[in-house]
C-alpha positions, 0 to 999 in steps of 0.5 A: 633609332631612340635606343641607339641615342640612349646607348650613345648618351649612356656611354657619354655619361660613363666616359664623362664620369671616368674623366672627372674621376681621373682629373680629381685624382690628378688634382689630389696628387698634385696637392698632396705632392705640393704639401709634401714638398712644402713640409720638406722646405719648411724643415730645410736648414739655412744655407750660405747665400753670400755667393749667389749671383747678386746683381751689382748695379754699375752706375757708370754704364748708365746715363745719369745726368741728374735730369730735370725731366721728372720721369728721368729724375725719378728713374735716376733716383730709383737706380741710385738707391737700388745700387746700394741694395742686394739684388737677385733675379729669382724669376721662375723660382717658387718660394717652396723651391727657395726654401728647399734650396736655401732654408726657410730662414733665408726666405725673407731676405731672398724675397726682398732681393727679388723685389728689388730685382723687380723694381730694377727692371721696371725702372730700367724699362720706364727709363728707356721708354722716356729716353726714346720719347725724348729722342735720346736713342743712344741712351735708351739703347744703353738703358735697355741693353743694361736691362737685358744684361740683367735678364729682364723678363719685360717684354717691352724692353726687349722689343723696344731695344730691337726696334731701336736696333732696326731704326739704327740699321743694326738688324743683326743685333736682334739675332744676338738678342734672341740668343740671350732671350732663349736663356730666360727662365720666365713665362714671357720668354716664348712671347719675347722670342716669337716677337723677336724672330718676327722682327729678325725677318 
């Protein structure tokens, strides 16, 4: 009996050693490939980025009232400032991929455009949330819908809009939201889709 236990134990040790070796090799290969790709990216020449899909904020489509509510006032000020800046949704694209595609010389400006996008969708989410708290549902819908149009990847934005649709008896619009969400290039896409599908039932 003890002999069989020893054999099983030794077999396990051998299997574990093989697995560790395989895992180490995979990790080594991944790291090696990363640095090869990074080196190529750092040698990529500057490309023309003037024709990228920049987001131009359409202020006339948003409920700008110059509100005295501090949260709404702050959101309106941020949106107005962002309307003068370059904005790009680069969600899901790494710096290495950006450099490979557009050149290392464009990385700073592209990163700034992406940061502006992050600020935009956070602001829209906060704005919509505050409007909902104040029972300004139609304005909240307008803000959330604009965020969705910009391909926000904030889960709360999508679910809050879906909840407003439900409260207004427009459950059919959730199916359209689901179609739009399926095009997101974000890690949150799966969660958003799962939640929307649950709400659409």
